[in-house]
N, C-alpha and C positions, 0 to 999 in steps of 0.2 A: 606595449600600448599606451600612451599618457595621455591622456585629452585633459584640457583644464576648461569648464566650465566659468564662467560668472553669475550669477543671480542676482537679475536687480528688481525689487519692489515685490519681493516671494514669501508669502508668510510660509510660516511654519505647517498650519496644516495642507498644503496644495504641495510643498516641495516632499512633503512623507506620502501624498496621494501617486503625486508623480512614480516617485520610488517602488510605491507600493507596485504599481501596475508595471513599472520596469520587471521588477521582481515575478511578477506573475504571468509574462509573458517566458519569461525565462526557464519558469519551472513546470509550466504546460506539459511541456513532453511527458515528464515523469508522473503528472499529476494526472494524467486522462487517460490512465488504466480503467477499460472496459470494466463494469461492476457484473457485468451478465457471462466476462470471460469465464470458459472451461477449463481448467486443468489439470492435467495427467497426476498418475499419482507421481511420477519420477519427474514431473516440472514443480510439483511440492516438497517434492525430499530435496531438490536441490533449492529451494528458495531457503526452508526452512532449516537445510544442513543437516540432515539426516538419512537416515536410509529407506527406502520404500518401504518395508517391513513397519517401522518405525511409526510411517502414513497409514500402514493398514492397520497397525495398531489403533493410534486415536482415533480413525472411523470407527472400530470396531469399541471401543469404549465411551463412542457418542460428542468425541471432543472433537469432532468437527467431519461436517452433513459432508456427503457425499450422492452420486443417481451413478446408474448405469445405462449405457445405450451398447446394447449389445451385451457382449462381455467383456465389455473398456470402462471400469470407474471412472469419470467425473469428480469434482469437486469446482465449487465458484468460487472465484475469488470472491464476493463479499461474504459467504463463509468461515471464509479460509482467516481473510481479515478479522470477522468477530472471534476467533477461535484464537488468536494471536492477540483478540484485546485482550479476553477474558483472563488468561494466562499471565498478561502483563500486571492485570488490576489485582490480581490472587497468590501472583509474586511480592507487591510493597504492602499485601493487608496483616495488619497482625492481629 
């Protein structure tokens, strides 16, 4: 699917703004994850490509904040993202 678009009298700034809007619309389904989304231990393990036991150990060590509803343990998406950011920053620190 090839489309040829001719641009006339469009400034560089307007072109970049238009391209940014197109890219934002295309990426919106991937970036619209709810910040209050609750993830189970299994979902976090699958996302991080580790075992359930590893996620439980991370919670015990305080790397990830978790909460219980009944007997089930959940992790908020925000807390997982924060924990992963901290790990990345420590990895590159000297």
